[in-house]
N, C-alpha and C positions, 0 to 999 in steps of 0.2 A: 239346523246343525251347521257347524262351522265348515266353510269351504275355503278358508284362507290358505294361500299358497305357502307351504312350509319352507323353512330355511334349513341349510345343512347342519346336522348335529351328530355328535357321536352317540352310539348306544350306551346306555347306562347298565351297570352290573350284568344282568342277565343277557344284555345285548352286546357286551364287549366282544369285539371281533378279533380273530387271529387269522391274518391273511397268509396262508401257507403256499398257495399256488402262484404261478407267474401272472399276477393280475395285470401288470402293466409292462410294456416293453422297456428295457433298460435304455437310457438315453446316453450313457457314457461309461466311464470306467467304474470299477468296483468302488463303492463308497461315495459316488457322486450323488448329491442330493436329488431327490425326485423332483420333476417339474410340478409346479402347483396344479392342483386339479381344476378343471374348468368349472365355472359357476353352474349350479344345477339348472337343468332345462326346466322351464315352467311346465306345470301340469296342463291337462286338456282344457279345463274350464278357464284357468288363468291365461293360457295361450289365446283362447278365443276372446277373452276380455281385452287383452293387450292389442290384439288385432283390431277389434272394434273401436278401441280408444285411440288407435293410430300411434301407440307407443312402441310398436315394432312392426315389422312387415313379414309377410309370408315368405318372401325370398330369404330373409334373415333366418327365420325359424327352420325352414327346409334345408338351407345350406348348412346350418349348425347341426341339424340331425344327421345329414349325410356325412359331415366331417367326423362326427362322433362314431358313426357306424364304421367308416373306413379305418379310423384309428384303433378301434377295438376288435375289428374282424380277426386279426391274427391271434388274439387271445380269447375273446368270448365266442367268436364264430356264431353270431346270432342269426345272420341272414343268409338265405340261399340266392336271392336275386335282388338287385337294386334297380331302381328306375330313375337314376340321377338326372339325366337330361330331361326326361319327360316330367319328372316331379318339379324341377326348377321352372320349366315352362308353365306348368299348371300353377305354380306359386306366383309367377309374374301375372298371370291372368287373374288370380284371386286378388292380388293387390290392386289391379285395375277395377275390379268389381267393388272392393271395399272402398276405394277412393270415390267411386260413383255413388256410394251410399247404400249398397246392397248389404244385407245382413242375413246370415244363415247360421245355424248352431255351431258348425265347425269350419266356417269359410276360411280357408288358408292354413288350417292346422295340420301339421304332419302326423300321420299315423302309419302303422304297419299291419299287415295281415299274414296269417299263417299260410304255409305252402300246401295246404289242401284246398285253398280257396282260389277260384278262377279270377285272374286279373287280365283283362284283354291285353294281348301282346306279349305275355310272359307264359312260359310253360308251367304246368302244375305237376311237379314231380312227386309231391306228397312223400318226401323223404326217400324216394327210390333212386337208384342209379339208372343210367341210360338216358337216351334222348327222348324228348317229348316235344310235340309241336306247340307253338304258342296258342293260348286260349283265344278263340275268336271273339268272345264277349265276356263281360264281367258277370260274376255271380250276382244273385240278387242282393246279398249283403254288401258287396262292394258297390253295386249300383246305388244303394241307399246311402252308403258313405259318401260317394261323390255328390249325390243330391243334397246332402247336408253341407257340402263345401269342402270336405276333407281332402288332403293331398296324400295319396298312398305312395310312400317312399320306397317300399319294397316288400318282399315276402320272406318270412322268417322260417328258420329250420324246424322240421318235425322229424321224429323218428319214422321209420318205414311204415306207411299206412296207419300211423297213429296208434300202434299196438302197445307201446311200452312206456313206463314212467321214467324214461331217460331219453335224451335227444342225442343219439350217437348212431353212426352208420358209415359204411364204406363209401357212400355217395358223397358225403360232405364232411366227414370227420366227427368231432365231438363239440357240441355246444356246451359252454361252461358257465358255472354259477358265478355271478359277479361278487357275491359275498365271500366266496372262496373257490378259486378256479380249479382246485383239485377235485371239486364235487360237481355233480350234475345239477342243473336247474330244475330237473324233473321233465316230464313229458306227458302227452306228446307235444303240448304247446310250449316246449322249452325255449325255442327261439324267441317267441313273443314275450315270454316272461323275462328272459335275460335282457332283452332289449329295453323293456320298461323299467326293470329294477336298476339297470345301469344308467338310466336317463338318456338313452339313445333316441327314444320317441316318448311323447307324453302318455300314450296308451296304445293298445294293440288288440286285435281280435285273435282269439284262439278258437278251438273247438273241443268239446268234452263228450267222449263216448263211454268213459269209465273213470272219469276224474281228471281228464286231460287239460282242463282249465284250472280246477281247484288244486290239484297236486302241485303243478309248478308254481302256482300262486303261493301255496303254503311254503314251498322250499325257496322262494325268493322274496318273501316279505311283502306280498302284494294282496290287493283285493281282487278276487276272481269270481265272476258271477256265471253260474250255470243256470240259464233261464228255463222256464217251462218249455217243453217240447212244442215247437212251432212258433215260439215268440220271435225268433230271428230265423228267417228263411234259410234253408240249406240248398235251395235251388242253384244249380241245375239238377241236384239230386232231389228226389221226391220224398225219400224216407231213409236218410243216411244211416247205414249200419243197422238196418232193420229197426229203425226208430230210436236207437240208443244215443246217437250223436246229435248234439246241438252246438250252435255257435255261441260264443260268449266273450265278454270284455275282460281285459286285464289292465289294471291301473294301480297307481299308488294310493289313491284315495277313493272313498265310496262315491263322492260327488262326481269324480271323473269317470268311474266305471258306470255310474247311472246315466251320465250324459251320453256316453258311447252307446249304451244299451238303447236309450231313446232314439238315437240317430239311426240305428240299423234295424230296429224292430219293425216287423210287418211281414205280411205274407206275399208270396208270388201267386198269381192266379192259378197255378197248377199245384200248389201245396195242399197236402192232405190235412194238416193240423193248423187251426186258426183260432188260437185263444183270444179272448177280448183284450183290447189294448190296456197297457198300464202306463202310469206316469212316474217313471223311475226317479227322475231328477227331483220331482216334487216330494217323493217319498224320502229322499235323502235329507230333506229339510224338515221332516215331520217327526214329532215325538211318537215313539212306538206305543206308548201307554205301558201299563204294567202287564207283563206276560208271564205265562206259566211255561217254563223251559225244562224239558227232559234232557238230562245228561246221560249219555249211553257210552260205556267203555267197551262193552262186548261187541265185537264186529260180527257180521254174518258168518255163517259156517264157511270156512275156506280150506279145512283139513290141514292147516298149518299150525293151529293153536296160537296164532299170532295175537298178541295184545300190545298195548302201547309201550314203547320205550320209556323208561323212567323219566327222562328229560322231557319227552312229549307229554307224559301224564302231568308232570309238574307245571308245564306251561299252560295246558288246557285247564287244569284245576285253578290256576291263578286267574284265567279269563272267566271261568264260572264264578269265582269269588267276586270279580268285578261286576258281573251281571247281577248277583245278589245284592251287592252294595248299591247298585243303581235302582234297586227297588223291585226287581223281578223275583219270582218264586222259582228257584232252581232245585230240582229233585232228580235223583238217579232213577233211571227207568230202563226197561229192556224192550225195544221194539220187537215185534213178532215177525222176524224176517222169513222164517220158514226155510224151505229149500229154494230160495230165490236164485241161487247159482245155476240150478237146472234150467232156468229160463234165460239166464244171461249167456251161458256158453254157446248154445246154438245160434243165438242172434249175433253175438260178437264174431264168431268164426265164419258164419255165413256172410257177414258184412265184409270181412277180410277177403274171403273167397271172391266176392263180387268185384271188389276193387282190384285184387291181384290178377283176376282173369283178363282185365283190360290192359295189363302191362305188355308192351310189344316184345319184350325180351325176358321171359320168365326166368331164364337161367341167371339173370342178374339179381334176382330177389334173394334176400337172406334165407338161409335154410329153415329158420324158424317160421318165416312167412310162408314158405312152401308147405311146411307141416300144417300150419293153420289153414291154408288153402285146401289141403286134402281133408282135414277134419270138417271144415265148413261145407265142403261139397257133400260129404257123407250126411251131415246133419241138416242140410237144406231141405226145402220142400215141406213135407208133412211135419217133420220135427220142429222146424221153425214156426210153422203155423200154429202148432200146439203150444209152443212156448209163448207166442204172442197172445194166444187165446187165454192164457192164465193171468194176463196182466190185470184184468178186472178183479179177480179174486185177490191178487196181491195188493191192489189198491185198498180193498176192504180190510184185509188182515193187517197190513202195516198202517193203514189210515186210521185204525182203531185207536192208535196212540193219540191222534188229534180228535177224532169224532166221539170216542167213548171215554177215554181217559182224560180228555179235556186239556191236553197240552197245546200250546200255540206254536212252539218251535222245538226242534230236536237239535241238541248240541253234541257233536262228537269230534274227536281228533280228525283232521283231514287225512293224515297218514299215521301209521304206527311207528314210523322211524324218521329220523332226520335224513336229509339228502345224502344218498350214497356217493361214494367216490366214483370218479370217472373210471370206466373200465370194469366196474363191479360185475357187469352182466356179460362181459366178453367171453366168448367160447363156451357159453352154456348151451345145453340142448334146449329144445323147445319146452320140454317138461320142466327142467330145472329153472328155466327163465320164468315160467308161469308160477312155480312154487315160490321163487324169490320175490316176484312181484306181489303175489298174494300176501306174503308175510309183511312186506313193506307198506302196501297200500290196500288194506282190506275194507276200508270204510266208505269209499266214494261211490263205487259202481252201482249199488242197489238203486240209487235215485235216478240213474240212467234207465234202468228197467222200468221204473215207475213213470218217468217223464216229468218229474216234479222239480221245482227249483231249489237251488242251494247256493250259498255264498261262502267262499273262504275268506276268513279274516286272519291277519297276522296274530299269532298267539305269543310270540316272543322268540328267544334264541336259546340254543344250547349253551353250555358253558364254554364251548369252543367257538361260539359265534355263528352257528348255523341256524337259519330261520326254520321255524315250524309253524303250523297253522291249525286252526279249528274251523269246522264248517257249521254254519247255521242252515238247517234243513227245514223245509215246510211242506205242507200239503199242496195240492194242485193250485196253481195260479196265485201263489202267496209271495211273489217277488217283492211287492211293496212293503209288506210287514218285515221281511228279512232285510231289505235295504235300510229301512228306518232303524231297525235294531243295530245293524252294522254301523250306521252313521253315529248312533248314540255311543257305541263302544269306541269308535274312532275319536270322538270328542274327548272321551275320558283318557284313553290310552295313548293317543297321539303318535301312533306307529309311523306316520309319514315323516316324523322328524329324524328317523334313523335311515341313513343311506349307506350303501355298500362302499368299501374303500376304493373300488376301481375308479 
């Protein structure tokens, strides 16, 4: 599959954009021409190649990333913390190692991580207000990033404890979508998605407990991989959010997302889940073969009656047509989700309660977080254990789509709606927020209950220029098949040629 670095291009017809928000700061008086946009930042694989070929330096790439972050922080607000001085020092050391002939997969390449991930010397606020002490050591994922040679430039914004599909909060303000800054980039990995989509960094890590990588990837025109539970360690947590949450990459191309996945994959000695290794980068160069693909429009029961917005349905239908043209058998089907929500809610709220209980100043938490804390406390213990015990039966029931019906991949919209406007969820009660979330994002969370992998791929744009996505979902440990299929789609649809106007 092609991994050539794209050049900047305007979206065609369905991708034509309308920039309505204050995407860039004005440089002068009314009517003054805008300054020319900087050249696109190279992607992850291309950055690594240029460094290895000595056609650029780590200091140049890191300094460029830091300058882009600083310039867009007043408008996009993608980052909670920067490591400017430390990152430049690490870049200088990477340049010395490169000059001495050392080669590592990401040696000298700038990346970002979400602010639920420990980076030594920085606090882990996880979207919360208040003071936190700096982390004493790196999380296992960051340790592996550093071992691959990457330079972590900073930590990206997340909504409070990763609960919502928007990245807004009193602690840091609103993170905005680079395609249209009046809209959210999604959540909870919205800072990572905004940073990658805007070209501030080549790729970033997020985390996904109910779609929190796939949803912002869909709403910012990115590839986002939710890997198999345990593929990327969540240590120092042993089983984050009762097994719902995994770490995953966000990037503009499948090859870049796969490269980042390979760099950070692997278990910590204390991890519960240890799936066998995959070779994601190899899969991104592999023909997927002819696959049987189930297309499902009906989401799991959410009591909202939500179905896809007509523009989402149009975009995902076009993507399904592409898959059929590429030789795959595509057929509408209905996964047997059952009452999987009864297993999700206790695990999700118990996870929120566990994180919220560690906050040194609970009064600073959002009232909706405090409501979830109370619910999670009530549903903890025996109820959570019963919910987790149902997972084996859920594997069998939903897995029948693959094991009995013979499908290889499930295709669904990633979200039912395009990205909402900033402030859409302001001043809602906990219940009304949950209902609004379920209506906008009913498709992603069941795969967190199952612990199985999924990949968001860009599906196109609404007529007003807002990105939407589709998710490729598979059975246990099927990342390589999903990545190969995503790469084949990317070769055909070339979504990486479209960049936001910021």
